[in-house]
N, C-alpha and C positions, 0 to 999 in steps of 0.2 A: 435489523444487525445493530452490534453494537459493538465496538473495537476503543483498541486504547489509541490516545491522538499521540502524534509527535511534532515536532514543529522543524522546519529548514530553513534557515537563512542562505542564500544561495541567488546567482541567477538562470532563468530555466533552464539554458544551456550546460549552466554545473551539473545541475540536478540530474538532468537526463545525463550528464554523464558520470556521475556516480553512482547512478541505477544500472547503470550501463557498464561498467566496469566490475559492478560487484555481481554481475552474473544475474540480475531482472530481467524479465521481457515485457516488454507492452502487450500487453492483451488488446483481443479484438475486438472493437467498440461494441460494438450489435450482433446482437445470433444472425442476422443474414451472413456479416461477412465470418461467423464460425461456421456455418455450415459450407462455403466455399474452402476456408481455411482448411477444417477438418478432412472434407472430400480430396483437398490435394494433399493434404500429409498424408492421408492413407493409401493414395495412387502411387506415391515416391515412397512407401515404407517411412517415411520419418513420424517422431515424436508431434503431436500437439500439443503443446506448452500453454500456448496463450488463449487458452477457453474465453471466455465472454464475464466477467461481472455486470451484475444490476450495475444499472445508473443509479448515485445516492447526492443527495443536494444538500451543499453547504453554500454561503452566501447570495443563494435563490439561484443558484445554478449546479449541473452536475459536474462532477469531476474534472479538470483538465488532464488529469492522467491517469492512467491503470497500471501497475506492476504485477509482476507474480514471481514465485521461484516456486518451482516443484521439480519429480521426478518424472521422467517418461509417463511410466505404468500406472504408478500412483495419483498424476496428473486432475481424472474426475474427483476421484473422495478422497486426495489430500493438496494441500498445497497452500504455502503463505505467500497473502496478496493483497495488495491496496493502493488505497487510494488516494492522490493528492490535489488539493483546490490554489490558484494561487490568493491570500488574503486580499482584500481591498486598497489596504496598504503598508508602507515599508516599516522597517524597523530601524533602527541608527543607518541610513542608506540604503539597504539591502531590502531586495525582495524575499517577501515572507513567505514561505508553503508551507500549508498545514496539512497532513498528511492523518488517515485512519487504516490500520492495519488487523488483519484478523489471520489465523490457520486454521484452515478446515482441516478436522480429523475424522470427519466420515458422517454418516448422513443421518439427521432424524427427521420429529413428524413436525411440521410447522402449524402451529396451533391456532395461524388465524384464519387459516382455509383449511386442515387436516391434511394439505400436500406435504413432498419432502424435499429439504433444503438441508444443506447443509450445516452439519454442528462444527461448533467453536470449539477452540480448546481454550475452557471454559477459565486460565489464566493467564489472559491477554498480556498481565507482566513477560513471559518468556517471547509475548511474541515482539515486546519491546526492546527485548535483550538481544531477539536475535536480528531487526534490521538494525541497531543499532551497530552490533557483531559483523554483520554485512557489508555494513558501508565503510568503518572507520578500516575495514582490511585494506579499502584500496588505495589507502594511504594521501587519498584527495579530503578528508576532514580536517579541519584545524582546529575544532574546538568540541568537547561535547559537554555537553549541563542536563542534570533533570532540575525539575522544578516543581514544586508542590504547590498549584491554587490554594484559596484557603477555605474551600470546601472540597476538597477532591472525591471523587466518586470512588468507593470504594467495593462497592456491591452491587449488581442489577439484575435485571432481566431483560437479551434483547428482544428487538422487535416478533421474531418468532418462537417467543417461551423458553427460552436455555438462559441460562445463571452466567456469568461470570464474576470475578473477582479479580482486586487492584490495591496495589501499594498506594496508588492517584498520580504518583508522581509522571511529570510528563518531560518527553525529550525533546531535548532541544541541539540541533546538529547546526553549527556553523562549517562551509564546505571552502574552500581551497578559490580564494577570491581571482585569480589567473586562470585558471578553467573556463572558456569560453572565450578570452578574450582576443586570441589568433583573428587576423583579417578576416573576414569575412563570415564570420558567427555571431548569433542576431539574439536577444532576449524575446521571451514571449512575452 
């Protein structure tokens, strides 16, 4: 899987708050949890929006958080989802989080093993814009910046054999520092 990357400068509590306020849901961390949640949701006739996603690694460890945005009926074939890792070093006194997001738009053949996998929208910049739009709509984002690395990745192939294109810009969001500073909140 390949995705565009984005950066967030914020405490863990502020990051969780902005995603929750934007309507993103935390995904189930594993398949076993998904089975229990899926059966429970079916029995109560609720939509199961928290389908798990694969663990991916950055900084030699799996993601710290996984979120999804999806419509109840279409969630299996189409959903926005992202992973976030805490970077090892803060930036300008703020925690730095590195995220990767994709928009599943259907299914395709996995060229690694001939299995079936999700097909991502090959225009990953649309997903970057979607993440920015949903998070800034909360009013909790204080700064939005785009940076272009020296050698931006503009076109490539995903791990499953699909292709994607990008303008190479990285979204950087700074969240309201007062989020999560109330008594009793802690940072991860």
